[in-house]
N, C-alpha and C positions, 0 to 999 in steps of 0.2 A: 334290491331283492330281501323279499320279508318273507320270514318265517312264523307258524303258527306257534304260542309259546303253548304247553299243556303243561299238566300240573307238576309228571316228573321231572319236568326241567327246572324247576323250581328250588333254588338250593335249601339243604339240611338247615342253616343258620338262618333262611328268612322264613321257613317252617315255624321253627320256636320262634320267633317274633308274634308270628301269625298267633299260635298256642298263648303266648304270655297273655293274649289280649282277652282271651277266652279263660283263662288261668291261671293260677300264681306262678312262677317262675321257679322249678323244685330247690334252683341249686340258692335258692334267696334265704338268707336268715339274717340273726342280730347279731352282732357281735357279743360275746359273753360279759365286755366291762360296759354296754350300754344300759340306760335304767331302765328299759323297757324289757329289757332279756328276762327278765324274771317272771313278768307276767306272762307277756307274748309267747316265750319260747317256750316253757316250761310248766306257768297254772295257770294260762289259759284255754280251757276246753276246748280240744278240736270242734272247730265249727262243722256243721253236717254240711257236704258240697250242695253248693245250687243248682240242681233239676237241669237246669238249661242245657248249664256249663257241664256237669257232667256228661249229657245227653250227649252236646256238642264235640269233645273229647271222645267218647266212645264213638260216634258215629267218623269223626275223623281217622282213631284207629283203623276201623273196620274198611275204608278208602283201598289199602293196599297192603304189603307186606311191609314196605317202607315206611307208610304211615306210622302203622302199626308197631313199628319199634321207635320210631320217634315220640310217640305220644305212651310211652309206658313208663317213664318217669313222674309224669303228671298224673299216673292216675294210683300207681304202687311207691312213692316215696315216703308218704306216711300211711301206715296200715293202723286203723282201729279197729279192734273185736271185744264183742261182747262176751262174757262169759256165760254160754247159753249153746245147745248142740249145734245149732242151725253157724253162730258165730264160729263155732272151734270147725264146722265143715267148712265153711268157706274162706276160713284161714289155712285151712288145710289143703286147700287146690291150689290157693296161690303158694302157698312153698312148696307147693308138688312142680312147681314151674320155677325153674330156677333161673328163667332168661325174665321174670318178674319178681321176685324175691330178692334176685341182685342189687337192683336197684331201693330197697328199705331201706333207708336209716331212721325212721320214728315207728315206734310201733306204741300207741296207746289200747291199754287192756282195760275195759270197761266192765266193771264187777255190780250185779247188785247186788240188794241186802240179801244173805240166807235164811232161808226158814228154819226155824228150828224144830228139829225132830220130834215127833208125836205131842205137836204144839200146830198142828196144820190144817184145822179145822174150821174152813173159811165158809165154805156153806153155813155150820152152825151157829157160827158167829155174825155173821149178816144176816141170819133169821130172826136172830133174838134180838139185835140193833134195827132192823129194818133199813139196815141201809141197800137191799135190794131194789128199793125208791129210786136209788143214787144210782141207778145204770149199770150196778158192782154185777160182773159175771163172775162167780166162785169158781165157775171151770175155768178161767183165764190162771185166776193167782194155785190153781189143784194143778195146771197144767206147768206153771214155774216151779212149783216145789217137787212133782218131779221130775223136771227135767234136772235141775240142781242134783238130785238125788242121785240117778240115775250117772250122772258126771263123773260123781266124788265117789260112788260104785266101782266105777269102770277104770277112774284115774285118767278119762277120757281128755282131759284137761292137759294132763302132765305129759302123755306122750306127744300130744299137738305140739303143745309150746315149744317141748328140746326139739320137735322137729324144725317148728318155725326158726328159732333160735339160733339154730347151724347153720339154714335156708340165707339167713339175713345176714350176708357176709361181707355187707356195707353197713350195717346199725350201728348208731352212734346214742340212740336219745329210748328211754325206756320210761314209759309212764303208766300208774295204774290211778285210776279213777273210778270212782263210786257212779253206779248206776243208777237212775230211781225214774220210772216213766211214770204216766200220769197215774195210774191204774191205781201202783206200790204207794204215791202219793196218797191217795183219798182213802188208801188201807190203811197206812199210818197214821193218818187224820182219825181214822174211822176209832183206830185202839186207843188214841191220845184221849178220844174224848168219852171212852165205857167203864164200864166199872170193873174191880181189878178182878174178881170171877168170870167175867164175861171175854175178858182180854186175855186171859189163860188161855182161853183155846186155838190160836193165835200169836205166833211169837217172831218179828224178822229181827235179825239182830246184822251190826255192819263189822263187828269183832270179828267173827269166825270167817266172815268172807274177806276183810281185809289181811286177816292173818293168811289163810291158804293161798290167797292173790297171791302172797307177798314172796311165801316163801314155795312155791311155785314156778315163779318165777327164775326166785334168786338160782334155785336146782338145774333153769333150763337153761341160764345164763354158763352157769360152772359149766355145765355139761356139754353145753356148745362150743365152751371155750372164744364165745361171742367178742367182738370189739368193741362191744358197746363202752363207752364212757360217762355218758350224763344216766341219771335216774331222778325222777319226779314225784314225789308223792304228796300231792296235795290236799289228802284227805287220811292222813294217815290216820292211827287208832294208835293211843298208849298201852292199852292193854294188850295187842297186838305186837307191839315191838319187845314187851316181856316174854310174850310166849316166843318168837321169834329166836329172841336170846338164847333161849334153850335149844330150842328146836333144831337146829341149824347152826351154832358155834362156828364152824370150823369152815363154813361158807361166807359169812361174812367178812373177815378182815381178807379173805382173795378176791373178793369182788373189788370193796373199797379199794383196793390197790389201782385197780384199774380207773378209778374214778378221773373225772376235771371237773365235774361238776356233780351239786350235789343239793336238792332243794326238798326243804321235810314241811310239812305243815299237819300239826295234830290239831281235830275239829272237836276234840270232846273234854267235856271240861271235869267231869267224876272223878274223885282224888288225882286231879292233876301230878300236883306234885309229888304225891307219892309216888304218884308211879314213874315220871319222869327222872328222881333222884332214885329209884331201881334200875333205873337204865342206864344212869351212869357210867359207866363200866362199859357197856355195849358201845356208849357215843364216843368212849374213850380207846375203844379198840378200832372202831371205824375211823374217826379221824388221823389215828397214828398212822394208822395201815394206808390213809387217803393222801400220800405227801405228792401229787399232782394236782391236786385242787386248786382252778383257778375262781369257780363261784359257789360260795354256799351261802343255803340260810334255810334256818331252822326256827318256825311258827310259830304262834298258837292262838285260841278263837282271841279276838279284841275284847268280846264282854268278861276275859277271864285271865287278865296275865298272871306269866305264870312267877308264881313267888319262890325264884330259885335263883344262886346265886350260876351269874356268867360264866365261871370257869367249871361249876360242877355238869357241864355240858360239852365246853369246850378246852377244857385244862391245859390250861397254857400253851396250847400248840400252837407252831409257828410254820405256817405253807411260803414255800420261799416264793411261789410263783398266784398267789392269790390276787385275782383283781377285782371281784365283785364280794363285799359280804351283805347279810341279809338277816334282822332279825326282827319280828312281831311278837307284841302283846306280849311284856317281861317287864317285871317291877327291878329296878336296877339305881346302884349309886352311879355318880358320873366317875368316878375314879374305876370302876369295872369296865364302862364304857373306854376311857382314856388311856387303860391298858392294852387292852385287844386289840385298839387302832392302834396304839404306839409300836406293835410288835410289826406290824406289816404297812408301816408308812413308808416306805419305800417302793411298793408294790401296788399299793390298793388304789384302783381307778373311780368306782364305786362302792356307798355305803350307804345301809338304808335301815331305818330306824325305825321302823311302823309301829306305833301303840305303843313306843317304851315309855313307862313312868317313872320319873324319876323319885325315890325316895327320899325321906325327908330328912334334912341336912345336905344334898345336895343340889345344882345350880346348873340349868341349863349350858348357860355364857361360861361357862369352866370347860363345858367337854366342847364349845363351840369355838373357843380360843386355841382350843389344843388342836383342831381338823385345820384351821384356818391356818395358823403358824408352822405347825408340825407334817402335816399331811403331804408330801411334796407333787403327789401324781394325782391328787383326788381333783375326780372331775365334777361328780357330783355327788349329793346327797339330798337323800328323801327324808324327812320328819313328819310325814305326815301322822295327824292324831297324835303326836308327843304331847307327855301332858306332864302335870304333877301327880303322885300317888292317891294323894290328903285331897285333893281337888277330884281325882277320876272318881274315888268313892263314894264323895259326895254326890254326884252325877247321877251313880248309876241309884242311890239311895233314895237321890229325888223323884227321880223316873225311873224305873223298873220296867217299864212299857220299850226303851229303847231296842232300836237292835243292833244285832252286830255289825261295827263298822260304822254307824252312823253316830257312833257316841258324841255332845256338846251341838251338833247340829251345824258347824262351821262350815264343814267342809262340801265342797260342789260336788255333786254327782260323778261331771264328765271331768272329773280330774283324778279318778281313783284307778291305779295302773296295775292293779292287784285286789282284784274281787275278793271281798268278805267271805262269801258263801261258795262252797263247790258243789256241785250237783248239777247231773245229767239229765235231762230228758227225753225222750224218743220212744218210738215205737218199737217193734221186733227186727228194725233195723241195724245192722251193724254200724253205721256210720250216721244213725240220728242221733246227734245229741246235743242240748242247746246250753250254752251260757245267758250271761245277762246283756242284754244287748247294749245296757249303758256305757260299756267300755270298748263297744265297736267302733267311737268315735276317740276314745280317750289320747289315741296317737299324738293330735293334734295340738294338745293341751302344754301346761309350764312342764309338767313330771318328764316331757319328749321333747321339748323343743331342742331347739340347736342348741341355747346355754347351757341344757342339762348335759346334752350329748355327743356333741363332736368335740373331737379327739385336735389336740392343741398342733400348730406348726409344728413340723421338724425342727431342731434346736440350730441347725445347720442353715437356715432359710434366714435371711437378710430380714423376712416381717416379723420375728420372733425373736430378735435380738432384743435384752429389757432395755426396757421405757416407764416414766413415772405415769401413773391416770392418777396417783389421787387427788389431785384438784380438778380432774373430770368425774369424779363416784359422788356420787348421792348416797352411797352405802356407810351405816355407823361408823364413823375411824374407828371404835373402841369396843370393848364388851360390853363398856359400860353406858353404852347407848342403845345395845340391844334391845332395852325397854322388858329387860327378863327383871320379875320382882318376887319369883321361885314360888310360887304359889297358883300360877295358874297361864296357860299360852293358848293364844288365840288364832287364829288362822291366818293373820295377815301377819304377824311374828313368825309366823312356822314360817311361811315362803319369802320372807326378807332371809330368813337365819338362813334359809340354804342360800340364798344368793352369794348373802354375806361370807358364808365358808370357803367357798371356790372364787371370788371376785379380789383373790389377791392381787396386790400392785406387783407386775415383772421387776420391777427392779428394788422395790423396797421391803418385799417377802422372802429375799434370796437372802 
């Protein structure tokens, strides 16, 4: 006896398997201590949905009420909202529907440059510069400026953000990103090329935008008593940090106490040391309150390593649960790195030292020896573009045209799991944002390969009993064989050093 199979007879599990072929399983995420985490989960920009996939998921949900319910997580686990009337209106509609909002676990806030008040004469500027020939429509910019002005005057963003943070009862991760569409890019390019007198007609700035977005998000999270525990700011502004320090001093430690993961990347270079020194007490407040941190990253532009002591930011604080630690673009001594790593030698699984330049008198082999011999849990280390400070300065002096993140020309692009530039491009769609396509295939390289990421077998298994591998290894026997000349570091050395640090003999390293 045979019976016909209809759609309603298919189990929920099978339907979810089918949806997994259409779009990524919303429950899948990267462990916090794996090498790819800082890039994919926090710093990589939210990719725009493939139109066909979004259409297919939408059609699936239109089939019936049961299918609509099953498909919700595939559409609303990650919500990206643009700072615009249209974007906030869309967010308002989502958070007004509790059955949708309860699935949101990651919120990305896409914020454009702010137009400076009384300097919005785009029409006059384009007429003077002749940029009408480049198909720049002044009405687009005038509409954006008016949209921003209306939002700020009515506090529409504050209202909607508070409502959303309260509705997102499963929220884990909050991310603030800078948004720059093609029209903005062309206008900024025109401003850079114009004479000062003419450029004064129009001014776009990221500092007030970053400050306002961070402040309103922080206040909304606190107002809603949000369960979030991760914050990412890959395009933060150091001047904004100074303003935030004074504007919401009581809010910062309260939110920091909830964090398990914090990633901050400052992308401005003007008066960087002065501003970061002025925010030293703010960092101390944040890191002291954030006792539950498991992953932390603080970075600066590759082209302008921070010339400031490591502990002026981290203040010798010890986090008992820290599993992944990363810094980018810093001038340090070997001892500074060693002391921080030593404080967390019992828990640290991953260490990222991007663009770190050692000061004169220090040697990388001293850092590497300590990491190899004392870091009991270390599974991976990233040394991308590490070098010596004097050599770094010479390279920049010889070639001022070198772009951020490509200094020295020795690194292959497909191994970059931390994009040096963070900019989003798109039209007026909330989810239309782009990132460098060169990072799409980086998951298969040595930065993300099994040697770098896989967790060791449990100690109580037979396979994990100590056995000597010294005679089978082609790695240098000691730090003196690492080829560290104290002057410069080449790409091949960095990759070999990364493997050497975690390639300990199970028997003789204990």
